[in-house]
C-alpha positions in Angstrom: -6.0 -3.9 -18.5 -6.4 -2.9 -22.2 -9.0 -0.3 -21.2 -6.7 1.0 -18.5 -3.9 1.3 -21.0 -6.0 3.8 -22.9 -5.6 6.4 -20.1 -2.3 5.1 -18.4 0.3 4.1 -20.9 3.0 1.5 -20.4 6.2 2.9 -18.9 9.3 1.5 -17.2 8.7 3.9 -14.2 5.1 2.5 -13.7 4.5 -0.1 -11.0 1.5 -2.2 -10.0 1.0 -3.6 -6.5 -1.5 -6.4 -6.1 -2.0 -9.8 -4.4 -0.6 -13.0 -6.1 -3.5 -13.4 -8.5 -2.2 -15.4 -11.5 -4.6 -13.8 -14.0 -3.5 -10.3 -12.9 0.2 -11.2 -13.3 -0.4 -12.6 -16.8 -2.5 -9.6 -17.9 0.2 -7.2 -16.7 3.0 -9.1 -18.4 1.0 -9.0 -21.7 -0.5 -5.5 -21.6 2.2 -3.7 -19.6 5.5 -5.4 -20.5 7.6 -2.4 -19.5 5.9 -1.8 -16.1 6.9 -3.6 -12.9 4.6 -5.8 -10.7 4.9 -5.8 -7.0 3.2 -8.0 -4.3 1.2 -6.6 -1.5 3.1 -7.4 1.7 -0.1 -7.6 3.7 -1.4 -10.5 1.6 2.0 -12.2 1.7 2.2 -12.0 5.5 -1.3 -13.3 5.8 -0.3 -16.4 3.7 2.8 -16.9 5.9 0.7 -16.8 9.1 -2.1 -18.9 7.7 -0.2 -21.8 6.0 3.1 -22.0 7.9 4.4 -22.4 11.4 7.3 -20.5 12.9 7.3 -18.3 15.9 8.3 -14.7 15.1 8.8 -15.4 11.4 6.1 -12.9 10.3 7.9 -10.1 12.0 11.2 -11.1 10.3 9.4 -11.2 6.9 8.0 -7.7 7.5 11.5 -6.4 8.4 13.0 -8.1 5.3 10.4 -6.5 3.1 11.1 -3.0 4.5 14.9 -3.2 4.4 16.5 -0.4 2.3 19.9 -2.1 2.1 20.6 -5.5 0.6 22.9 -6.4 3.5 20.0 -5.8 6.0 17.7 -7.9 3.8 20.1 -10.8 3.6 20.5 -10.7 7.4 16.8 -11.0 8.0 16.3 -13.6 5.2 19.0 -15.8 6.7 17.2 -15.6 10.1 13.9 -16.6 8.4 15.6 -19.7 6.7 17.1 -20.8 10.0 13.7 -20.8 11.7 11.6 -22.2 8.8 13.1 -23.4 5.5 9.6 -24.0 4.2 8.7 -20.3 4.6 12.0 -19.3 3.1 11.3 -21.4 0.0 7.8 -20.0 -0.2 9.1 -16.4 -0.2 11.6 -17.3 -2.9 8.9 -18.8 -5.1 6.8 -15.7 -4.5 9.7 -13.8 -6.2 11.8 -11.7 -3.8 12.0 -8.9 -6.4 8.2 -8.4 -6.1 7.9 -8.1 -2.3 11.3 -6.9 -1.0 11.7 -3.2 -1.2 15.5 -3.2 -1.8 15.1 -5.9 -4.5 12.3 -4.3 -6.5 13.7 -3.4 -10.0 11.5 -0.2 -10.4 10.2 2.5 -8.2 7.3 1.8 -5.8 7.5 5.2 -4.0 7.3 3.3 -0.7 3.9 1.8 -1.6 4.0 -1.7 -0.1 0.3 -2.7 0.0 -2.8 -2.4 -2.2 -4.6 -0.3 0.5 -5.9 2.2 -2.1 -7.9 -0.5 -3.8 -9.1 -2.0 -0.5 -10.2 1.6 0.5 -12.2 2.0 -2.6 -13.8 -1.4 -2.0 -14.7 -0.3 1.5 -16.1 3.0 0.3 -18.3 1.2 -2.3 -19.4 -1.6 0.1 -23.1 -0.4 0.1 -23.3 1.0 -3.5 -22.0 -2.4 -4.9 -25.4 -3.8 -4.1 -27.0 -1.3 -6.5 -27.8 -1.8 -10.2 -25.1 -0.6 -12.6 -26.5 2.9 -13.3 -27.0 3.9 -9.6 -23.6 2.4 -8.8 -21.9 4.6 -11.4 -23.8 7.6 -10.1 -22.6 6.9 -6.6 -19.0 6.6 -7.8 -19.3 9.9 -9.7 -20.8 11.7 -6.6 -18.1 10.3 -4.4 -15.4 11.5 -6.8 -16.9 15.0 -7.0 -16.7 15.3 -3.2 -13.1 13.9 -3.1 -11.8 16.1 -5.9 -13.4 19.3 -4.5 -12.1 18.6 -0.9 -8.6 17.9 -2.1 -8.5 20.7 -4.6 -9.4 23.1 -1.8 -6.8 21.6 0.6 -4.0 21.7 -1.9 -4.8 25.3 -3.0 -4.3 26.5 0.7 -1.0 24.6 1.2 1.9 27.1 0.8 4.9 24.8 1.4 6.8 23.4 -1.7 6.2 19.8 -0.7 3.0 18.0 0.3 1.8 18.0 3.9 2.9 14.4 4.6 6.4 14.8 3.0 7.0 18.2 4.8 6.4 16.4 8.1 8.7 13.6 7.1 11.4 16.1 6.1 11.1 17.9 9.5 11.5 14.6 11.4 14.6 13.8 9.4 16.1 17.2 10.0 15.6 16.8 13.7 17.2 13.3 13.7 20.2 14.5 11.8 21.1 17.6 13.8 24.1 16.1 15.5 25.5 14.4 12.3 29.0 15.4 11.0 29.6 16.1 7.3 32.9 15.6 5.6 33.1 16.7 1.9 34.7 14.2 -0.4 34.1 16.1 -3.6 31.8 18.9 -4.8 28.8 16.5 -4.8 29.8 13.6 -2.5 29.9 13.7 1.3 30.7 11.4 4.1 28.1 11.7 6.9 28.9 10.3 10.4 27.0 10.2 13.7 24.3 7.6 12.8 24.5 3.8 13.3 26.9 3.5 10.4 28.7 6.0 8.1 26.9 6.9 4.9 28.1 8.2 1.6 25.8 10.8 0.0 25.9 11.8 -3.7 23.7 14.9 -4.2 24.0 14.9 -8.0 22.9 11.2 -8.4 20.6 11.6 -5.4 21.8 8.5 -3.7 22.8 7.5 -0.2 24.4 4.3 1.0 21.6 3.9 3.6 19.3 3.2 0.7 16.3 5.4 1.6 17.2 8.3 -0.7 17.5 6.0 -3.7 14.2 4.1 -3.2 11.9 6.7 -1.8 13.0 9.6 -3.9 12.9 11.7 -0.7 16.2 12.8 0.8 17.2 10.8 3.9 18.5 12.4 7.1 22.1 12.0 5.9 21.4 13.6 2.5 19.5 16.5 4.2 22.4 17.2 6.5 24.9 17.0 3.6 22.7 19.4 1.6 22.4 21.9 4.4 26.2 22.0 4.8 26.5 23.4 1.2 23.3 25.6 1.4 21.0 23.4 -0.6 17.3 23.1 0.6 15.9 19.6 1.1 12.8 20.2 -1.1 15.0 20.7 -4.2 16.3 17.1 -3.9 12.8 15.6 -3.6 11.1 13.9 -6.6 8.6 16.1 -8.5 5.9 13.5 -7.5 5.9 14.8 -3.9 5.7 18.6 -4.8 2.6 20.7 -4.0 2.5 21.7 -7.7 2.1 18.1 -8.7 -0.5 17.5 -6.0 -2.5 20.5 -7.3 -2.3 19.4 -10.9 -3.9 16.0 -10.0 -7.1 17.7 -8.7 -7.2 20.8 -10.9 -9.9 19.4 -13.2 -13.5 19.1 -11.9 -15.6 16.0 -12.1 -19.0 17.3 -13.2 -22.5 15.9 -12.9 -24.4 14.9 -16.0 -26.2 18.2 -17.0 -28.7 16.5 -19.4 -31.7 14.7 -17.8 -32.0 11.0 -18.5 -35.2 11.3 -20.5 -33.5 13.7 -22.9 -30.5 11.5 -23.6 -29.9 10.6 -27.3 -29.1 6.9 -27.3 -28.0 5.3 -30.6 -30.3 2.6 -31.9 -27.6 -0.1 -31.8 -27.1 0.6 -28.1 -30.8 0.4 -27.4 -31.0 -3.0 -29.3 -27.9 -4.5 -27.7 -28.5 -7.3 -25.2 -26.1 -7.1 -22.3 -26.0 -10.4 -20.3 -24.2 -11.0 -17.1 -20.9 -13.0 -17.3 -21.2 -16.8 -17.1 -19.9 -17.5 -13.6 -20.7 -20.0 -10.9 -21.7 -18.4 -7.7 -19.8 -19.8 -4.7 -21.8 -21.6 -2.0 -22.9 -19.8 1.2 -23.5 -16.2 1.9 -21.5 -13.7 -0.1 -18.9 -11.7 1.9 -19.3 -8.0 1.7 -16.2 -7.3 3.7 -12.9 -8.9 3.0 -11.3 -8.2 6.4 -12.6 -7.7 9.9 -12.9 -4.2 11.0 -11.5 -3.0 14.4 -15.1 -2.9 15.7 -15.7 -6.5 14.6 -12.5 -7.7 16.4 -13.5 -5.8 19.6 -17.0 -7.3 19.6 -15.5 -10.8 18.9 -13.1 -10.4 21.8 -15.8 -9.1 24.1 -18.0 -12.1 23.1 -15.1 -14.5 23.9 -14.6 -12.8 27.3 -18.3 -13.0 28.2 -18.4 -16.7 27.2 -15.4 -17.3 29.5 -17.2 -15.6 32.4 -20.4 -17.6 31.8 -20.9 -20.5 34.3 -22.1 -23.9 33.4 -25.5 -24.7 35.1 -24.4 -28.3 35.5 -20.9 -28.1 37.1 -20.7 -24.3 37.9 -17.3 -23.9 36.1 -16.8 -20.9 33.8 -15.9 -21.1 30.1 -18.7 -23.4 28.8 -22.4 -24.2 29.1 -24.6 -27.2 29.9 -24.7 -28.5 26.4 -21.0 -28.6 26.0 -20.2 -29.8 29.5 -18.3 -33.1 29.6 -18.5 -33.6 33.4 -20.8 -36.2 34.9 -24.0 -35.1 36.7 
């Protein structure tokens, strides 16, 4: 974390999303005291399903975590407690502010999982078996490909917002076509026609539905209110979602090392240094290369289960087991 802080400074608008690893939480609290720490909802739901019982609770937890309004969150959380108080207490111990979207003290920009880190792990599944230098080379080559591809894509995009956000705005414009707008002041508007009435403030960039505040992208109520006074939706969107910001991220190139390895000038203290692996105890059994099952693995597993069910026992002739597991008399 100290090395990361060299390139990414501590800031109150910075947020980290991870699993509930205690060492990560302690390191973030020490090195990034102003940043906020969120929990990956995927890991939290896995724990709920694995360690607790309660039919339909996982769906309620997912809905509670996605709620934009505190009132909606409380409604779902009350339902969770009524089904399983144990799960409710576990979620409170996990710190509601870290996994519930409407309770998070900072800005997560709608990022609820640590999928980027898991995607990197998946992309490096094979290179992770390499020695250190080939591993770093493979990472550099991968970054060269990614930066070039995304730089070319962003340079061709002519809209003011990124591709994904433009599509989101278009969907919200379509959903809000029949809404009615009633001005309250120069910047505040009452929007009717949805499930409930919403109060929009275009100066503060807030809406009582909660989406505008938390995502920093105008909701369908704010878009309708903005259109009523001739304001374009992209002017209300956070700079993080603009095409200009997207281009700036990939404007620099990641270059290969131009000097051949046999021509490197290595300091003597580096050549003499002895770098030993960390003192750790290797876990028993075969090491896992993949943390989660892929879709193909699940399909093969289900196909294997189905084929085993169709297989007949040679002793009794009944499907679902074989002779060695048959409990029927001969």
